[in-house]
N, C-alpha and C positions, 0 to 999 in steps of 0.2 A: 350484603351477602357475598361471601367469598367464593372463588372459583379455582379449580385446578386446571392448568394447561399442561398437557402431557404429550411429549414427542415420543411416539411409539417406535418399536422395532429395535430397541437396544437391549443387549444382554446384560444381566445382572451378575454380580459375583461378590463373594466375601461372606462374612458372618453377620448374623442378625440375632438379637436376643429378644424374645417375646416379652411384652409388658405383663404386668400382673393382670389377673383375670377380672374383667369387668363384672361378670355376673356374681362372682364370689365377693368382690368388694362391696357391692350394693347390699348383700346380706350381712356380712360381718360388721360393716360400719353401723347398720341399724342396731346390731346387737349391743353396742356400747351403751344404749339407753337402759339396759337391764341392771346396771350397777352404778353406784355413786363413786366407785373407785376408778383410778386411771387405767385406761386400756391403750396399749401401743400396738399399732398395726403397720406392717412394712410391706413393700412391694405393691403399694397402691398405685394404680395407673392414673396418669395425669390426663384425664379425658373429661369431656363436658358433662356426661351423665353423673360420674362420680363426684366431680367438683360441685355440681348442683346439689347433690345430696349432702355433702359436707357443709355447703352454705346453709341449707335448710336446718341442719342440726345446730349450726351456729346461731341462727335466728331463734331457735327454740331454747337456747341458753347453754348448749353444750360447749365447754371450753375446748377449743381445738388449737393445737400447736403443730406446725409443720417442722419436724425435727431435721429432715433432710428431703431430697427431691422426691423420695417415694415413701417416707415414713411420717406418720402423724401420731400424736397422743390425743386422746379424747377423755374428757371427764364430765359426766352428766350428773353433777351433784347439786345443781341449783337451776332447775328448768323453769321456764316461763310457759306454763301450760295454757295461759290465755292466748298465746300466739296461735294455738291450734284452731281457735274459733275466729281468728281475725281474717279480714279480707285479704291481707297480704299473704297469709298462708294458703288461702284458697287459690291465689294466683301462683305462688311458688310451687306448691305441691302438684298442681294440675299439669305442670310441664314435664314431669318425670314419673314414669311408671314405677320405678323402683321405690318411690316414696311410700307406696302401699305397705312396705315392710316395716315402717315405724309403728304401725298400729298394734301388732302383737306385743312388742316390748312395752309400749306405753300402757296398754290394757293390763298387762301382767303386773307392772310395777306401780301404776297410779290409778288403775281402775277405770280408765277411759282412754279411748283412742279415736281420732277423727282424721278423715282424709277426703280431699276433693277427688272427683273422678280423675284418675291419673292419665297422663298422656303417654308418649312413647311412639314406637314405630306404627305406621299405618299399614299393617299386614293382615288385617281382618279382625274378627271379634276376639277379644281377650277378656273373658268374663272374670268376675271377682267372686263368684258364688262360693268356690271352694274355701277361700279365706274366711268369709263371714259365716258359712255353715259350721266351720271348725270352731270359731269363737263362740257361736251360739251353743254348740255341744258342750263347751267348757263352762257355760252358765252366763254368758254375756247377753245383754239385751241389745238388739239391733234397731237402728233407725236410719231412714234415708230421706233427705230433703230433695224431692224431685226437681223443684224449681232451681235449686243451686247446684244440683249434682253433687251433694255432699253426704258422705257416709259417716256413721258414728256407731261405736260399740261402748257399752258401759257395764260394769259389774262391781258389786261390793267385794265379792270373793269368786275366784275361779276355782272350779273343782274338776279334778281329772276325770276323763271319760274315755270310753272305747269308741273309736270312729273308723269308718271305712270311707276314704276319700273317693269322690265321684270321678276324679281324674288325678293322675300323678303330677300335679302342678308343683314346679320347683319353688316358685315364690309362695304359693299357698302352703306347701309343707313347711317352708322356712318360717313363715309367719305364725303358723299354729305351734310349731316347736318352741318358738321364742315366747309365746304366751303360756305354753304348758309347763315350762321349766320352773315357774314360780307358783303354779297352781297347787292346791291341796290334793294329795293323793296321787294316783297313778293314771297316766294317759297312755293309751296305745293307739298308734296311727298305722292303719293298714292301707296298702296301695300308696305308701309314701314315696315321694321322689327320692332317688338315691344317687344323683349326680355327684361327681367328686366335690363340687363346690358346696353342695348341701352337706356332704360328709365333713368338709372343712368347717362349716358352721357348727356342726355338732361337736367336733373335736375342740373347737374354741370354747364353746359353752361348757363342755366337761372340764376344761382347764380352768374355768371360772367357778367351778363348784357344782355344776349341774350334774344330773344322773341320767344320762341317756345311753341306752343299750340298743343293739341291733343296727348300729351305724354301718352303712354300706348295703343294707338290705331294704326291702320295701315294707318291713314291719319294725317300727320304732316303739320302744317302751321308755317312757319318761316318768321318773319318780320326782315329784315336785319338791323343791327345797325352799327355804325361807328367804335366802338372799344369795347373791352372787358377788364375787370379788373381781378385781382387775386381772389383767393377763397381758401376755405378749403374744402376738400372732403374726404369721407370715402368709401372704396370699400366694396361691399357686400361679404358675404361668398360664396365660390365656390360651386355651386349646383352640378357640376360634381363630385367633390371630396365627397360631401355628399352622392350622389348616390353610389359612389365607396365603401364607408364605410358600407352602408346598405348591399350591395351585399357581401362584405367581411364577415360581421357578419353571414349572412345566410349560406354561403358556409362552414364556419368553425364551425357552430353550436355554435356560441358565443353570449354572451350578452354584448352589449356596449351601451354607451350613446354618442350621437353626440351633442355637445354643440353649442348654439347660431347659429342656422341654418337659421334664417330669414324665418320662415315658410311661410309667405304670399308671398314670392318670389319664392317658389318651384313649383308652378303650379301643373301639373299632376304627378310629380315625385313620391310622396308618394303613390298615387293611383295605378300607374303602378306596383310598387313593391308589393303592396297588391294583385294585380290581379294574380301574380305568387305565391301567398301564403305566403308571408313574413309578419309577424306580426310587427307592429311598433306603438308606442304610442307617442302622443304629450304631453310633459311635459313642460309647459311654452313655451319657444322658443327652447327647446331641442327635439331631437328624441331619444326615448328609444327603442332598439331592443332587445326583450327577447330571451333567448336561445330556439332554436327549433330543434327537432330531425328530422323533416321533414316539407316540405311545398308543397302544392298542387296547381297546376295551375288551375285557373278557366276557364272553357269553356264558350262560349257564351250561352245565355239563350236557344237557339235552339239545344244545344249540340255540335255545330261545334267547331273546334280547334281555340283557341285564337290566334289572330295575333297582334303583337306589331310592330308598324311602326313609323317612324320619320315624323315630320312635323314642319313647322315654328311655333313659339310661337303664341298662347298658346298650340300648340301641343307638343308632346314628343320630347325632344332634341335628335338629332342624336348621340351626344357624349356619351350617356349612353346605346346605343343599344348593344355595345360590352359587357358591364358589364351584362346586362339582359341576353344575350345569354349564357355567362359562368355560371351564377347563375342557369339558367334553366337546365343545364346539370345534376344537382343533385336534381331537383324538381320531384314531382310525376305528371306525365302527359306529354303532348306534346305541343309544341309552334312553331308558324311560326314567324320568324323575317323577316321583310321587310325593308331593308335599301334603301330608295328611293333616297337619296341625293348624295351619293358617291358610285361609282361602284367598288371600290377596298377595301372597309373597312372590308368586311367579309372574306378576303383571309387568315386571321390568323387562321381560324377554323381547318386547317390541323394540326396545332400544338396541338389543343385540341383533335382531333381524335387520334393522336399519344399517347395521355395520356389516351385514353380509352373512351372518350366521344362519345355519339351516336348523331352525327350531320350529316345531309345531306345538302351539299351546292347545292341548286337547280340551281342557276345561280348567276352572280355577285351581285345581289341585295337581294336574298332571301336564307334563311337557315331554315331547319326544325330541331328542337331539340327534341329528345326523352329522357325525364328525367329518371335518374336511381334511384331516391328517396333515395340516399345515401346507396343503397344496394351494390353498387360496386364503390369503391373509384377510383378517378383518379390516374394514375401512375406518379411518378416523371420522369422527362426527362430533356434534355438540349434544350433550345430554344432561339430564337432571337426576340427582340421586334421590330416590323416594324413601329409602330407609338405610339403616347402617349396613346391613349385609348385602343388599342390592348395590349400594354405593361402592363397597370394596370390590364387588364382582365387576362392576362397570370400569373401575380403575384398573383391574387386572386385564380386562379386555382392551382398554386404551393403551396399556403398556405393550401389548403384543401387536397392535394395529399399525398399518402403514399410514404415516402422516401424523398430524397434530390434532389431538382431541381436546375438547373442553368439557369439564364436568362442573355443573352448577349445583348449588345447594349442598356444598361439601360440609356444612355444619352437621349434616347427618353422619358423615364419615367420622368427623371429629368427636361425635358422641361416643364412639367405640374404639377409636384407634389413636394412639398417642403420637403426636408429632410425626405423622406418617410420611409427609413429604420430605422432612429432614432425614429420616431413617432410610427412605428409599434412595435419596440422592447419594447417601453414604455407600450404597452398593451399586451405583451406576445408573440409576433411573434419571431420565430427563423430565423432571416435574417441577412446576413453578406454581406457587400460591399467589393468586391475584386478589387482593383485598378490595 
């Protein structure tokens, strides 16, 4: 198990370019299963979760070729469907939550899809009902082996249907969309997720010959087609990594430029950071964060304490609440964090309290942060990364702390951030990876 050793208290400077979006990559790579023709995808991040999915597709029989450091071609023209019922797949698939999104394409094209109960971050319950209720609406039969935690759906023919999703699940919407594009007739999905990465998936499918309208809204209309062809697709920059760099600059009192951020796809992210006092400027398609000795949280206009909470897009993404919480520990003023979607995601705050942060965990969903306005620095400590986003938040805290910190279980960080230690060293961080 690898560890990061971080010498805190150093300012960062320079330019940094965000990696391709992890959450989009997991969706669009699964979509290659919908056609026998070649699909080329670029700006793929070189991270554990994405590499694991590419490995699983290779085991399934997808021909994968790495054209360059961030570009792959995929061709799913000769699949070994027996792999889906093998013990090896039950082990491979259970280690990656994103593997659930192979089910929709396989069901659409081959009439069956199987998946072991997927893993991922330990951030609370992450149910799969939305996925399978959508498949059932399209005409699939569902079965579940409780002893092996193994799910399956099968159908001779999928038929379009009208459905109202019980939650605006991003992966659930993606899975149902990928099943519906080859179904007979018309499917409408109301309360669909409309995140930029889901929009990207729909645009990619349309370029392959699908007929999806309403992209960008929460009402999608899908007219089924008989087959899809290959395409060329480029993944957006990762908005969660962009938010991480903004928070890192503020906590370390640094000036950095984040290159090629695709501003129009960032939604509320810049505005929320501005609400906690962080200055940022748009320069073309870049974000410039100037050096700040302090930043002050804005209260509501009636003077009450600011609350930042997560919500489905175009609301604020839950993946950045951990970063906002950490950055607020050194702000001037107080802030209430309300994590609505996952009941275990705030449990990392005990590690921040050990570092000297003033955080009150009100309940599994809410934490109050009393900012210290950089008057009292965080203290270095040894800690363990519980999940991807908590891990990067603890790394940000360590970079700002006095002394040398150690973060264990950094495999969690590697699941979502590409070569982060090398990239941080390039802008002045004192960070070492100990294998």
